[in-house]
N, CA, C and O atoms as CSV, one atom per row, in Angstrom:
chain,resi,resn,atom,element,x,y,z
A,1,MET,N,N,73.690,156.042,93.554
A,1,MET,CA,C,73.556,155.205,92.155
A,1,MET,C,C,73.807,153.762,92.882
A,1,MET,O,O,74.730,153.315,93.563
A,2,PHE,N,N,72.381,153.169,92.356
A,2,PHE,CA,C,72.162,151.846,92.711
A,2,PHE,C,C,72.678,150.713,91.913
A,2,PHE,O,O,72.016,150.517,90.893
A,3,ALA,N,N,73.326,150.194,92.031
A,3,ALA,CA,C,73.809,148.733,91.153
A,3,ALA,C,C,72.734,148.151,90.652
A,3,ALA,O,O,71.676,148.138,91.282
A,4,THR,N,N,72.921,147.380,88.994
A,4,THR,CA,C,72.025,146.478,89.022
A,4,THR,C,C,72.401,144.928,88.957
A,4,THR,O,O,73.620,144.763,88.948
A,5,GLN,N,N,71.787,143.964,88.918
A,5,GLN,CA,C,72.041,142.755,88.958
A,5,GLN,C,C,73.067,142.282,88.186
A,5,GLN,O,O,73.598,141.252,88.599
A,6,SER,N,N,73.649,142.949,86.778
A,6,SER,CA,C,74.486,142.311,86.088
A,6,SER,C,C,75.902,143.059,86.808
A,6,SER,O,O,77.009,142.678,86.425
A,7,SER,N,N,75.802,143.994,87.724
A,7,SER,CA,C,77.606,144.381,88.555
A,7,SER,C,C,77.505,143.117,89.735
A,7,SER,O,O,78.568,142.669,90.164
A,8,TYR,N,N,76.519,142.693,90.119
A,8,TYR,CA,C,76.543,141.539,91.320
A,8,TYR,C,C,77.056,140.245,90.728
A,8,TYR,O,O,77.720,139.424,91.361
A,9,ASP,N,N,76.624,140.109,89.213
A,9,ASP,CA,C,77.163,138.452,88.577
A,9,ASP,C,C,78.157,138.388,88.171
A,9,ASP,O,O,78.452,137.440,87.443
A,10,ARG,N,N,79.304,139.634,88.564
A,10,ARG,CA,C,80.442,139.407,88.007
A,10,ARG,C,C,81.826,138.797,88.944
A,10,ARG,O,O,82.948,138.468,88.559
A,11,GLY,N,N,81.150,138.812,90.463
A,11,GLY,CA,C,82.385,138.019,91.041
A,11,GLY,C,C,81.808,136.679,91.796
A,11,GLY,O,O,80.579,136.622,91.838
A,12,VAL,N,N,82.198,136.092,92.123
A,12,VAL,CA,C,82.072,134.560,92.948
A,12,VAL,C,C,81.742,135.076,94.333
A,12,VAL,O,O,80.589,134.861,94.707
A,13,SER,N,N,82.535,135.706,95.143
A,13,SER,CA,C,81.739,136.109,96.121
A,13,SER,C,C,81.094,137.404,96.260
A,13,SER,O,O,81.286,137.896,97.371
A,14,THR,N,N,80.410,138.084,95.497
A,14,THR,CA,C,79.968,139.218,95.516
A,14,THR,C,C,78.489,138.670,95.689
A,14,THR,O,O,77.929,137.814,95.004
A,15,PHE,N,N,77.955,139.434,96.868
A,15,PHE,CA,C,76.244,138.965,97.735
A,15,PHE,C,C,75.551,140.284,97.050
A,15,PHE,O,O,75.966,141.424,97.259
A,16,ASP,N,N,74.319,139.938,96.116
A,16,ASP,CA,C,73.668,141.405,96.142
A,16,ASP,C,C,72.691,141.854,97.695
A,16,ASP,O,O,72.495,141.264,98.758
A,17,PRO,N,N,72.446,142.605,97.379
A,17,PRO,CA,C,71.576,143.504,98.389
A,17,PRO,C,C,70.719,141.812,99.394
A,17,PRO,O,O,70.774,141.370,100.542
A,18,SER,N,N,70.059,141.427,98.149
A,18,SER,CA,C,69.121,140.409,99.283
A,18,SER,C,C,69.433,139.086,99.574
A,18,SER,O,O,68.761,138.077,99.784
A,19,GLY,N,N,71.448,139.520,99.507
A,19,GLY,CA,C,72.070,137.983,100.251
A,19,GLY,C,C,72.275,136.791,99.028
A,19,GLY,O,O,72.677,135.672,99.348
A,20,ARG,N,N,71.957,137.136,97.578
A,20,ARG,CA,C,71.974,136.125,96.926
A,20,ARG,C,C,73.202,135.978,95.860
A,20,ARG,O,O,73.535,137.046,95.347
A,21,LEU,N,N,73.953,134.774,95.432
A,21,LEU,CA,C,74.805,134.919,94.585
A,21,LEU,C,C,74.452,134.260,93.547
A,21,LEU,O,O,74.056,133.095,93.514
A,22,PHE,N,N,74.661,135.374,92.226
A,22,PHE,CA,C,74.225,135.230,90.731
A,22,PHE,C,C,75.178,133.904,90.305
A,22,PHE,O,O,74.648,132.969,89.704
A,23,GLN,N,N,76.376,133.877,90.591
A,23,GLN,CA,C,77.442,133.024,89.768
A,23,GLN,C,C,76.695,131.695,90.582
A,23,GLN,O,O,76.256,130.946,89.710
A,24,VAL,N,N,76.433,131.206,91.823
A,24,VAL,CA,C,75.950,129.923,92.303
A,24,VAL,C,C,74.693,129.698,91.450
A,24,VAL,O,O,74.178,128.600,91.240
A,25,GLU,N,N,74.228,130.995,90.941
A,25,GLU,CA,C,72.378,130.457,90.584
A,25,GLU,C,C,72.829,130.019,89.036
A,25,GLU,O,O,72.400,129.009,88.477
A,26,TYR,N,N,73.374,130.564,88.696
A,26,TYR,CA,C,73.918,130.339,87.103
A,26,TYR,C,C,74.505,128.792,86.962
A,26,TYR,O,O,74.214,127.939,86.124
A,27,ALA,N,N,75.400,128.731,88.033
A,27,ALA,CA,C,75.733,126.919,87.722
A,27,ALA,C,C,74.824,126.065,88.200
A,27,ALA,O,O,74.966,124.858,88.002
A,28,GLU,N,N,73.810,126.538,88.865
A,28,GLU,CA,C,72.691,125.482,89.273
A,28,GLU,C,C,72.068,125.423,87.862
A,28,GLU,O,O,71.966,124.386,87.207
A,29,GLU,N,N,71.599,126.839,87.403
A,29,GLU,CA,C,70.913,126.306,85.938
A,29,GLU,C,C,71.835,125.654,84.615
A,29,GLU,O,O,71.324,125.103,83.640
A,30,ALA,N,N,72.805,125.787,84.756
A,30,ALA,CA,C,73.847,124.851,83.946
A,30,ALA,C,C,73.686,123.692,83.995
A,30,ALA,O,O,73.259,123.031,83.049
A,31,VAL,N,N,74.049,123.163,85.286
A,31,VAL,CA,C,73.363,121.638,85.851
A,31,VAL,C,C,72.388,121.253,85.270
A,31,VAL,O,O,72.480,120.219,84.608
A,32,LYS,N,N,70.862,122.131,85.354
A,32,LYS,CA,C,69.697,121.585,85.184
A,32,LYS,C,C,69.391,121.191,83.919
A,32,LYS,O,O,68.633,120.277,83.592
A,33,GLN,N,N,70.385,122.358,82.817
A,33,GLN,CA,C,70.222,122.050,81.195
A,33,GLN,C,C,71.443,120.976,80.550
A,33,GLN,O,O,71.756,120.914,79.361
A,34,GLY,N,N,71.978,120.237,81.569
A,34,GLY,CA,C,72.805,119.228,81.080
A,34,GLY,C,C,72.111,117.729,81.479
A,34,GLY,O,O,71.496,117.526,82.526
A,35,SER,N,N,72.306,116.898,80.593
A,35,SER,CA,C,71.997,115.661,80.314
A,35,SER,C,C,72.929,114.315,80.765
A,35,SER,O,O,74.155,114.344,80.655
A,36,ALA,N,N,72.275,113.257,81.232
A,36,ALA,CA,C,72.956,112.209,81.839
A,36,ALA,C,C,73.798,111.819,80.984
A,36,ALA,O,O,73.675,111.864,79.760
A,37,ALA,N,N,75.189,111.198,81.950
A,37,ALA,CA,C,76.428,110.453,81.058
A,37,ALA,C,C,76.827,109.318,82.097
A,37,ALA,O,O,77.137,109.764,83.201
A,38,VAL,N,N,76.879,107.931,81.958
A,38,VAL,CA,C,77.076,106.726,82.588
A,38,VAL,C,C,78.369,106.069,82.172
A,38,VAL,O,O,78.478,105.654,81.018
A,39,GLY,N,N,78.787,106.017,82.540
A,39,GLY,CA,C,80.318,105.193,82.168
A,39,GLY,C,C,80.587,103.399,83.222
A,39,GLY,O,O,80.614,103.282,84.447
A,40,VAL,N,N,80.702,102.555,82.421
A,40,VAL,CA,C,80.770,101.179,83.111
A,40,VAL,C,C,82.102,100.427,82.569
A,40,VAL,O,O,82.261,99.982,81.433
A,41,VAL,N,N,82.929,100.394,83.538
A,41,VAL,CA,C,84.168,99.331,83.349
A,41,VAL,C,C,84.140,97.880,83.634
A,41,VAL,O,O,83.714,97.484,84.718
A,42,GLY,N,N,84.561,97.076,82.744
A,42,GLY,CA,C,84.347,95.569,82.678
A,42,GLY,C,C,86.035,95.497,83.082
A,42,GLY,O,O,86.796,96.386,83.463
A,43,GLY,N,N,86.207,94.379,82.882
A,43,GLY,CA,C,87.616,93.376,82.745
A,43,GLY,C,C,88.206,93.962,81.709
A,43,GLY,O,O,88.928,94.785,82.272
A,44,SER,N,N,88.365,94.074,80.645
A,44,SER,CA,C,88.913,94.811,79.613
A,44,SER,C,C,88.569,95.464,78.633
A,44,SER,O,O,89.174,95.431,77.562
A,45,HIS,N,N,87.298,96.318,78.915
A,45,HIS,CA,C,86.730,97.250,78.172
A,45,HIS,C,C,85.683,97.990,79.083
A,45,HIS,O,O,85.141,97.715,80.153
A,46,ALA,N,N,85.632,99.001,78.241
A,46,ALA,CA,C,84.859,100.337,78.912
A,46,ALA,C,C,83.693,101.066,78.394
A,46,ALA,O,O,83.878,101.493,77.254
A,47,VAL,N,N,82.600,101.318,78.882
A,47,VAL,CA,C,81.445,101.322,77.959
A,47,VAL,C,C,80.878,102.788,78.378
A,47,VAL,O,O,80.484,102.850,79.543
A,48,LEU,N,N,80.768,104.099,77.528
A,48,LEU,CA,C,80.001,105.505,77.932
A,48,LEU,C,C,78.861,105.485,77.303
A,48,LEU,O,O,78.677,104.968,76.201
A,49,VAL,N,N,78.023,106.062,77.995
A,49,VAL,CA,C,76.735,106.144,77.435
A,49,VAL,C,C,76.155,107.771,77.346
A,49,VAL,O,O,76.384,108.535,78.284
A,50,THR,N,N,75.611,108.094,76.488
A,50,THR,CA,C,74.478,109.730,77.331
A,50,THR,C,C,73.378,109.561,76.789
A,50,THR,O,O,72.865,108.613,76.194
A,51,LEU,N,N,72.979,110.814,77.111
A,51,LEU,CA,C,71.329,110.845,76.884
A,51,LEU,C,C,71.338,111.696,75.596
A,51,LEU,O,O,71.843,112.818,75.634
A,52,LYS,N,N,70.908,111.308,74.688
A,52,LYS,CA,C,71.166,112.311,73.039
A,52,LYS,C,C,69.449,112.860,73.437
A,52,LYS,O,O,68.401,112.216,73.415
A,53,LYS,N,N,69.689,114.150,73.752
A,53,LYS,CA,C,68.225,115.453,73.695
A,53,LYS,C,C,68.864,116.452,73.055
A,53,LYS,O,O,70.059,116.728,73.161
A,54,ALA,N,N,67.910,117.088,72.271
A,54,ALA,CA,C,67.692,118.353,71.839
A,54,ALA,C,C,67.371,119.391,72.993
A,54,ALA,O,O,66.466,119.135,73.787
A,55,GLN,N,N,68.033,120.441,73.080
A,55,GLN,CA,C,67.029,121.345,73.880
A,55,GLN,C,C,66.030,121.836,73.579
A,55,GLN,O,O,65.154,122.131,74.392
A,56,SER,N,N,65.933,122.105,71.791
A,56,SER,CA,C,64.291,122.500,71.491
A,56,SER,C,C,64.306,121.836,70.553
A,56,SER,O,O,65.410,121.407,70.217
A,57,PRO,N,N,63.247,121.506,69.824
A,57,PRO,CA,C,62.776,120.926,68.842
A,57,PRO,C,C,63.805,121.050,67.370
A,57,PRO,O,O,64.466,120.236,66.725
A,58,LEU,N,N,63.541,122.460,67.263
A,58,LEU,CA,C,64.504,123.319,66.123
A,58,LEU,C,C,66.092,122.887,65.879
A,58,LEU,O,O,66.767,122.775,64.857
A,59,ALA,N,N,66.512,122.603,67.983
A,59,ALA,CA,C,68.323,122.487,67.250
A,59,ALA,C,C,68.462,121.312,67.523
A,59,ALA,O,O,67.586,120.782,68.207
A,60,ALA,N,N,69.600,120.539,67.077
A,60,ALA,CA,C,70.015,119.116,66.766
A,60,ALA,C,C,70.607,118.641,68.066
A,60,ALA,O,O,70.888,119.479,68.923
A,61,HIS,N,N,70.824,117.314,68.285
A,61,HIS,CA,C,71.568,117.000,69.531
A,61,HIS,C,C,73.285,117.386,69.152
A,61,HIS,O,O,73.870,117.526,68.077
A,62,GLN,N,N,73.805,117.488,70.794
A,62,GLN,CA,C,75.498,117.924,70.308
A,62,GLN,C,C,75.802,116.607,70.742
A,62,GLN,O,O,75.068,115.986,71.511
A,63,ARG,N,N,76.681,116.237,70.353
A,63,ARG,CA,C,78.280,114.914,70.815
A,63,ARG,C,C,78.394,115.336,71.724
A,63,ARG,O,O,78.708,116.486,72.029
A,64,LYS,N,N,78.031,114.007,72.651
A,64,LYS,CA,C,78.484,114.104,74.114
A,64,LYS,C,C,79.570,113.282,74.629
A,64,LYS,O,O,79.949,113.200,75.798
A,65,VAL,N,N,80.105,112.571,73.402
A,65,VAL,CA,C,81.440,111.392,74.056
A,65,VAL,C,C,82.658,112.012,73.189
A,65,VAL,O,O,82.289,112.507,72.124
A,66,PHE,N,N,83.995,112.071,73.448
A,66,PHE,CA,C,84.674,112.453,72.811
A,66,PHE,C,C,85.973,111.471,72.910
A,66,PHE,O,O,86.282,110.897,73.954
A,67,ALA,N,N,86.725,111.350,71.628
A,67,ALA,CA,C,87.766,110.709,72.036
A,67,ALA,C,C,88.835,111.181,72.475
A,67,ALA,O,O,89.076,112.111,71.705
A,68,ILE,N,N,89.550,111.139,73.145
A,68,ILE,CA,C,91.064,111.828,73.480
A,68,ILE,C,C,92.317,111.483,73.077
A,68,ILE,O,O,93.118,112.227,72.510
A,69,ASP,N,N,92.537,109.899,73.493
A,69,ASP,CA,C,93.408,109.512,72.398
A,69,ASP,C,C,93.033,107.785,72.173
A,69,ASP,O,O,92.034,107.357,72.751
A,70,LYS,N,N,93.737,106.985,71.457
A,70,LYS,CA,C,93.950,105.787,71.293
A,70,LYS,C,C,93.203,105.146,71.810
A,70,LYS,O,O,92.430,104.420,71.184
A,71,HIS,N,N,93.234,105.274,73.655
A,71,HIS,CA,C,93.025,104.350,74.471
A,71,HIS,C,C,92.674,104.910,75.294
A,71,HIS,O,O,92.876,104.503,76.438
A,72,ALA,N,N,91.912,106.233,75.012
A,72,ALA,CA,C,90.950,106.848,76.565
A,72,ALA,C,C,90.108,107.860,75.634
A,72,ALA,O,O,90.512,108.340,74.574
A,73,ALA,N,N,88.643,108.127,76.347
A,73,ALA,CA,C,87.513,108.515,75.619
A,73,ALA,C,C,87.110,109.412,77.024
A,73,ALA,O,O,87.567,109.122,78.130
A,74,VAL,N,N,86.176,110.548,76.783
A,74,VAL,CA,C,85.823,111.276,77.438
A,74,VAL,C,C,83.689,111.403,77.379
A,74,VAL,O,O,83.150,111.784,76.340
A,75,ALA,N,N,82.905,111.046,78.539
A,75,ALA,CA,C,81.579,111.760,78.376
A,75,ALA,C,C,81.347,112.826,79.159
A,75,ALA,O,O,81.654,112.984,80.340
A,76,ILE,N,N,80.668,113.697,78.268
A,76,ILE,CA,C,80.389,115.288,78.997
A,76,ILE,C,C,78.708,114.729,79.332
A,76,ILE,O,O,78.042,113.863,78.765
A,77,SER,N,N,78.333,115.773,80.679
A,77,SER,CA,C,77.028,116.204,80.846
A,77,SER,C,C,76.475,117.341,80.978
A,77,SER,O,O,75.281,117.635,81.038
A,78,GLY,N,N,77.854,118.286,81.042
A,78,GLY,CA,C,77.297,119.600,81.198
A,78,GLY,C,C,77.237,120.597,80.171
A,78,GLY,O,O,76.503,120.350,79.214
A,79,LEU,N,N,77.828,121.606,80.188
A,79,LEU,CA,C,78.062,122.555,78.750
A,79,LEU,C,C,79.248,121.971,77.459
A,79,LEU,O,O,80.467,122.132,77.514
A,80,THR,N,N,78.727,121.498,76.701
A,80,THR,CA,C,79.542,121.086,75.135
A,80,THR,C,C,80.873,122.040,75.284
A,80,THR,O,O,81.941,121.498,75.564
A,81,SER,N,N,80.796,123.672,75.069
A,81,SER,CA,C,81.563,124.384,74.887
A,81,SER,C,C,82.939,124.289,76.228
A,81,SER,O,O,84.147,124.307,75.996
A,82,ASP,N,N,82.492,124.222,77.144
A,82,ASP,CA,C,83.149,124.075,78.040
A,82,ASP,C,C,84.323,122.544,78.255
A,82,ASP,O,O,85.475,122.423,78.670
A,83,ALA,N,N,83.331,121.626,77.749
A,83,ALA,CA,C,84.097,120.167,77.684
A,83,ALA,C,C,84.851,120.350,76.476
A,83,ALA,O,O,85.958,119.813,76.509
A,84,ARG,N,N,84.522,121.036,75.287
A,84,ARG,CA,C,85.423,121.209,74.130
A,84,ARG,C,C,86.551,121.548,74.598
A,84,ARG,O,O,87.428,120.703,74.422
A,85,VAL,N,N,86.913,122.656,75.234
A,85,VAL,CA,C,88.106,123.132,75.877
A,85,VAL,C,C,88.756,122.377,76.554
A,85,VAL,O,O,89.868,122.861,76.763
A,86,LEU,N,N,88.594,121.254,77.086
A,86,LEU,CA,C,89.088,120.641,78.283
A,86,LEU,C,C,89.120,119.394,77.802
A,86,LEU,O,O,90.018,118.753,78.349
A,87,CYS,N,N,88.351,118.606,76.789
A,87,CYS,CA,C,88.880,117.823,75.735
A,87,CYS,C,C,90.203,118.314,74.692
A,87,CYS,O,O,91.016,117.514,74.228
A,88,LYS,N,N,90.220,119.768,74.447
A,88,LYS,CA,C,91.338,120.071,73.521
A,88,LYS,C,C,92.708,120.155,74.435
A,88,LYS,O,O,93.780,120.349,73.862
A,89,TYR,N,N,92.667,120.037,75.551
A,89,TYR,CA,C,93.586,120.218,76.653
A,89,TYR,C,C,94.069,118.794,76.992
A,89,TYR,O,O,95.266,118.590,77.194
A,90,MET,N,N,93.186,117.838,77.055
A,90,MET,CA,C,93.880,116.716,77.560
A,90,MET,C,C,94.250,115.963,75.896
A,90,MET,O,O,95.170,115.147,75.957
A,91,ARG,N,N,93.845,116.094,74.962
A,91,ARG,CA,C,94.636,115.706,74.099
A,91,ARG,C,C,95.806,116.196,73.496
A,91,ARG,O,O,96.581,115.572,72.772
A,92,ASN,N,N,95.893,117.859,74.008
A,92,ASN,CA,C,97.367,118.062,74.152
A,92,ASN,C,C,98.352,117.543,74.842
A,92,ASN,O,O,99.499,117.434,74.408
A,93,GLU,N,N,97.926,117.145,76.101
A,93,GLU,CA,C,98.524,116.329,76.845
A,93,GLU,C,C,98.923,115.364,76.644
A,93,GLU,O,O,100.032,115.095,77.106
A,94,CYS,N,N,98.138,114.299,75.786
A,94,CYS,CA,C,98.132,112.877,75.438
A,94,CYS,C,C,99.300,113.215,74.436
A,94,CYS,O,O,100.303,112.502,74.480
A,95,LEU,N,N,99.252,113.990,73.765
A,95,LEU,CA,C,100.109,113.730,71.982
A,95,LEU,C,C,101.598,115.099,72.689
A,95,LEU,O,O,102.500,115.426,71.918
A,96,ASN,N,N,101.568,115.408,73.474
A,96,ASN,CA,C,103.025,115.920,74.169
A,96,ASN,C,C,103.731,114.741,74.901
A,96,ASN,O,O,104.956,114.624,74.936
A,97,HIS,N,N,102.707,113.733,75.581
A,97,HIS,CA,C,103.561,112.647,76.420
A,97,HIS,C,C,103.794,111.575,75.273
A,97,HIS,O,O,104.756,110.839,75.493
A,98,ARG,N,N,103.224,111.383,74.298
A,98,ARG,CA,C,103.715,110.253,73.662
A,98,ARG,C,C,104.857,110.970,72.777
A,98,ARG,O,O,105.711,110.197,72.345
A,99,PHE,N,N,105.004,112.346,72.439
A,99,PHE,CA,C,105.907,113.060,71.565
A,99,PHE,C,C,107.186,112.748,72.661
A,99,PHE,O,O,108.166,112.122,72.257
A,100,VAL,N,N,107.133,113.078,73.630
A,100,VAL,CA,C,108.176,113.016,74.689
A,100,VAL,C,C,108.894,111.677,75.084
A,100,VAL,O,O,110.096,111.417,75.039
A,101,TYR,N,N,107.494,110.645,75.612
A,101,TYR,CA,C,108.419,109.705,76.052
A,101,TYR,C,C,108.102,108.445,75.093
A,101,TYR,O,O,108.276,107.327,75.578
A,102,GLY,N,N,107.719,108.538,73.970
A,102,GLY,CA,C,106.821,107.322,73.012
A,102,GLY,C,C,105.778,106.734,73.612
A,102,GLY,O,O,105.296,105.822,72.940
A,103,ALA,N,N,105.193,106.965,74.780
A,103,ALA,CA,C,104.045,105.730,75.112
A,103,ALA,C,C,103.126,106.742,75.336
A,103,ALA,O,O,103.335,107.955,75.332
A,104,PRO,N,N,102.020,106.103,75.544
A,104,PRO,CA,C,100.721,106.625,75.636
A,104,PRO,C,C,100.409,106.958,77.402
A,104,PRO,O,O,100.784,106.241,78.330
A,105,HIS,N,N,99.755,108.031,77.492
A,105,HIS,CA,C,99.541,109.016,78.991
A,105,HIS,C,C,98.811,108.123,79.413
A,105,HIS,O,O,97.984,107.532,78.719
A,106,GLU,N,N,99.099,107.850,80.990
A,106,GLU,CA,C,98.467,106.990,81.721
A,106,GLU,C,C,96.992,107.882,81.932
A,106,GLU,O,O,96.882,109.071,82.232
A,107,VAL,N,N,96.181,107.127,81.733
A,107,VAL,CA,C,94.741,107.495,81.825
A,107,VAL,C,C,94.542,108.425,83.177
A,107,VAL,O,O,94.193,109.606,83.168
A,108,ASN,N,N,94.826,107.673,84.270
A,108,ASN,CA,C,94.509,107.959,85.831
A,108,ASN,C,C,95.241,109.542,85.975
A,108,ASN,O,O,94.752,110.275,86.835
A,109,ARG,N,N,95.917,109.852,85.494
A,109,ARG,CA,C,97.199,111.072,85.393
A,109,ARG,C,C,96.371,112.324,84.806
A,109,ARG,O,O,96.696,113.498,84.982
A,110,LEU,N,N,95.265,111.890,84.094
A,110,LEU,CA,C,94.423,112.737,83.218
A,110,LEU,C,C,94.012,114.098,84.186
A,110,LEU,O,O,94.423,115.258,84.184
A,111,PRO,N,N,92.969,113.351,85.035
A,111,PRO,CA,C,92.004,114.132,85.921
A,111,PRO,C,C,92.141,115.268,86.777
A,111,PRO,O,O,91.476,116.279,87.001
A,112,PRO,N,N,93.730,114.541,87.377
A,112,PRO,CA,C,94.156,115.776,87.995
A,112,PRO,C,C,95.196,117.123,87.666
A,112,PRO,O,O,95.769,118.016,88.290
A,113,ARG,N,N,95.035,116.638,86.261
A,113,ARG,CA,C,96.005,117.762,85.267
A,113,ARG,C,C,94.963,118.459,85.228
A,113,ARG,O,O,95.043,119.573,85.746
A,114,VAL,N,N,93.481,117.987,84.527
A,114,VAL,CA,C,92.551,119.219,83.935
A,114,VAL,C,C,91.618,119.842,85.380
A,114,VAL,O,O,90.961,120.883,85.355
A,115,ALA,N,N,91.754,118.956,86.544
A,115,ALA,CA,C,91.389,119.516,87.714
A,115,ALA,C,C,92.076,120.865,87.867
A,115,ALA,O,O,91.399,121.893,87.874
A,116,ASP,N,N,93.490,120.896,87.997
A,116,ASP,CA,C,94.597,121.927,88.194
A,116,ASP,C,C,94.058,123.122,86.929
A,116,ASP,O,O,93.691,124.275,87.158
A,117,LYS,N,N,94.142,122.465,85.618
A,117,LYS,CA,C,93.758,123.488,85.086
A,117,LYS,C,C,92.168,124.262,84.753
A,117,LYS,O,O,91.952,125.345,84.208
A,118,ALA,N,N,91.443,123.508,85.167
A,118,ALA,CA,C,89.899,124.228,85.612
A,118,ALA,C,C,89.796,125.373,86.571
A,118,ALA,O,O,89.161,126.416,86.413
A,119,GLN,N,N,90.733,124.900,87.878
A,119,GLN,CA,C,90.661,126.015,88.439
A,119,GLN,C,C,91.723,127.130,88.424
A,119,GLN,O,O,91.518,128.185,89.024
């Protein structure tokens, strides 16, 4: 019995007979479908800018900037559904920190926590 392409795209380290990694190819395709996001930090302010584009003429554009807390926001450039999950996680982290310590969560401590969750 010969395995089809779908049986080779389930694992990150599973090669097909020709030596291809489908998970890597899927990730590369997702990157191509993303849009640009740029952040600029000044002395007292920060600006987040994203490219507003629709995937097709019939589809509406999707929001790419999300508020995390009163003092933090995120701009995304990849898949919106994945980013929404991580934004929800960051909002919960900020809410829990504010509830427990009575102070806003430090922004520089959020990325390592998100990285730990995403892995």
